[in-house]
N, C-alpha and C positions, 0 to 999 in steps of 0.2 A: 737262807732267809732274804739277804741283800745281795744283789749282784749288778756290779756297775762294769760295763764295757765300752771302752774307746770313749770315754766322757771328754767333750770339749765344751768349754765355756769361759766367759768373762764378762768385761763391763767396757760398753761402747766398743770402740775399736781395738781395745786391748785383750788379748787372748792369754788368760792365766792358766788354764788347764788344756794340756795337749794330750788327749788320748789316755786317760787314767782307768785302769782295770782294778777293781777291788771286788772281793767277795767277803761277806761275813755269814759264818753260820748262825744257828740258833743256839743259844747260850754261850756265845762266844763273844769275847772283848777284842776288839782291834784298835790299836793305838797309831795314830798318823803323827809322826814327830819330824819337826823341821823348823828353820830358821824363819825370821819374819819375812813376809812376801813369799813363801814356797808355795801358798795357794791352799792352805789347810782350811782357812776359814770360808774361802770360795767353795772348796769341796763340800763343807757343811751347808752352805747356803743353797747350793745346787741341789743337795739330797733333800732340803726342806721345802724346796720349790720358791725360794726366794729370788733367785735369779734363773734365767731362762736357759736352757740347755742348747747348745749349737750342733752338737753332734754326739752320736754314741747313744747310749740306753741305760736306764736305771730300772731293775725290776726288784720288787719287794713281795716276797711271799707268793712268788709265780706270777704276779700282776704287773704289767708294764705301767709305770708311774712317771715316765721321763717327762710328759708333759702336763701331768696332773696339777691341779691347783693346791696351793699349801692347805686350805681348809680340808681337801680331800685326803691329803696325806695325814693330817693330823687325826681325822676320824678312822684312819686305817692302823694309827698307832705309831706314826712316825714324829717323834718330838725331839726338839731341839732346845738344849740350854745354851742361849747366846753368850758370845764373849762380852764382858762388861755388865753381865748380871742382867740389866734392863727391866729391874722390878718397878713398880709403879710406887714412887716415893710417897705420894700423899695419901695412899691407901694404906690401911692397916696390913699387918703379916696375916691375919686371917683372911682379909678380903684378897690379897694376892693368891693365897692357897686356893680360895673358893673359885677364883678366875681359872686357875689350873684345871679344875675340874668340869668346865662349862660344857665340854663335849659330851659328858655323860649326865648332863643335868645337875641340880643342887645336891651338893655332897651331903652326906649323913655323918653324924658322930663316928660311925664304923670306919668311914673313909679317912677321917682326920687323924683318929687315934694313933694308927699306926706310923703316921708322919710324925707326930709330936713324941712318939715313942723312939724314932729314929734320930730325930733333932730336938732334944729338950729345951734347947735354948729359943726355940720358935714358940713352945708352949708359954714360956715365960714372957715372951715379946709378943705375943698374938694380938694384944689390942693396940701396940704401939705403930705409929707409921713407918713404912718400910725405909724410909729416907732417913730414920733416926738410927737405924743398925749401923754396925761397922760394917767394912768393905766384906770381911770374911763371912758375917753374919747374913749379908746380903747374896752372897754366893750360895751359902746355905739354903736360904730362901729361894732361890732361882732353881737350885736342884729339887727342893721339896715341892715346888709349884710344877715342876715337870712330871714328878713322880704321882702327883695327884692325877694326872690325864691317863694314868695305866699304861704307860708307853710299852709297846712291844719292841720298837727299836729306838733307844735312846741316844742322841747326838750331843757330845759335849765339846764344846768350842773353850778352849783354855780353862778347864775345871778346876784347876788348881790355883787361878789367880785369887789373889788375896787371902788364902787360906795359910795357916801355920804349917810348916813344914814336917812337924811331929807326926808321928803315926795317928790315924784318924779312927777311932773306934766306932764312930758313928756311920762309917760307910755302909749303904743299904744292904742288908740280907735279902730284902724282898725286891731284888733286882728285876729290870726288864729282860725279855728273852735274849736281847742282843745288844751291844753298846759300840760306838764308834766314838773315841776322844782324840782331839786334835790339841797339840802342845808344842810349845817352842822350848821344851825343857832339854832338848838336845840340840846341838849345832848340826847333826847330819841329818840327812832326809832318809827316813826308813819306815818301813810298816811292820810294827811289832805283833805278830799273830800269836805269840805265846807270851804274854806279858810276864815279867819277873814277879816275885813274890810280892802281895798286896802291902806288905809293911813299908816297901820302899817308897810310898807316897811322898811327893805329888807327882814322881815322873812314871809311875805305874797305876793300874786300876785292876779291880778284881770284880768279877761277877760270881753269883751263885745261882743255883737253880730257883725258879721262881716258885 
């Protein structure tokens, strides 16, 4: 589903990624784990089209999206949950969720109900400003907002940030077709193609058939 070959990118004169190769199959979760400054967020931004690619290629579902715009990637189903949540603090929880579905038009109750079933705390807080939520609740909102866009590839940058380290029964069973997660939960750099059991959250992730 996702194929990266020889990816080179960075910021201004600084080259951060030097020929990255990565493949993600349908219904597969891939975790990119490394220390601060290893280039995890840069990889996420390159996949989302937020920074320009200097070399190599990115193919998604057989199509070359190396130089595609961010909006084109979103329409194709490439969705990112950014580090630091980046919810709209003055808007309500419900308004944040509605924005997540903008690419498909105005959401219906049938779109919102599965999200509220997965994240019941968001149902309780639906009319509250997002800025009034705790850090962990804002992280849930950021994930729920991404799920509202019906992602085919979900990119998670530091998904466990602000969350409780206990097992998370709310982890979506209506998962995207594939997922890429980046975390600094481990000091070594490695790609985990077969993540350990899901209950070892927050260092691991699980996906299920859509």
